[in-house]
C-alpha positions, -999 to +999 in steps of 0.1 A: +000+000+000+016+032-011-006+058+005-002+067+042-033+052+057-043+062+092-045+031+114-065+032+147-050+018+179-067-016+175-053-021+139-018-012+152-021-036+181-033-064+158-003-057+135+021-057+164+008-091+176+009-106+142+044-094+136+056-111+168+038-144+160+020-147+127+006-182+136-012-169+167-048-181+168-074-154+161-090-162+194-058-153+212-054-120+193-090-112+203-083-120+239-052-098+240-071-069+225-103-074+244-125-078+213-148-105+198-129-130+176-152-122+147-144-085+149-107-092+150-109-116+120-129-090+100-101-064+107-074-088+097-092-097+065-096-059+057-059-053+064-051-082+040-074-070+013-059-035+015-024-049+011-012-038+045-007-075+054+011-089+024+014-125+035+027-149+061+059-168+059+080-193+078+115-181+087+140-210+083+174-212+098+198-209+068+225-228+086+204-260+085+205-258+047+242-249+045+235-213+034+252-195+062+273-171+041+257-137+034+271-111+011+259-078-002+266-075-039+268-040-055+264-036-092+272-008-116+252-007-148+262+010-180+234+026-199+197+026-191+192-012-187+167-026-162+182-058-149+160-059-118+140-090-131+172-109-139+187-101-105+155-112-088+157-145-106+192-154-093+187-183-069+208-170-040+194-135-041+172-128-012+167-091-016+173-068-046+173-030-044+177-004-070+198+024-054+210+059-059+247+067-061+276+051-080+262+016-078+228+010-093+218-022-075+223-038-041+215-075-036+215-095-004+228-130-014+229-161+008+252-189-004+269-220+009+306-210+007+331-185-006+336-207-037+298-205-044+299-168-038+327-165-064+308-186-089+277-165-083+295-132-088+311-144-120+284-165-136+252-149-123+260-112-117+289-102-139+276-121-169+244-100-171+242-076-200+250-040-190+269-049-158+301-028-158+312-035-122+305-060-094+317-059-059+307-078-028+308-073+010+309-105+030+289-104+063+310-115+092+282-116+118+245-108+118+236-085+147+200-079+137+178-092+109+141-085+108+112-078+085+092-061+113+080-026+106+081-001+134+046+009+144+055+035+170+050+065+146 
């Protein structure tokens, strides 16, 4: 949702609860808010229909799948080429951003090893048409990683 919708306190509380635990039963959300479960369910459905709630997903531990190495890949593009769709299709790319400044794109990549990162940089990123420069920053430690949105505003 692109417009700045005004949310009431109940909507914000529901969103806070769901951000903490998306699988929480509707009855428990209703209990915490002090409303009827049917009213809470109606509000949640409205938030989903309006695109405020975009979906629910399971967060997996990447280490269990051998994908513990994170790198941020910066790309410089020559010309006015939109490579966003190709970047988004790269298997290890978790997030793709078009950015301002010298580098045109920033991608968060999760791979199995330094060798896999090297292959990915060469074969997946540098090989794309219009890419004039690729650089990567390897993450040594993740101090915070979240998709939660601050609702304190």
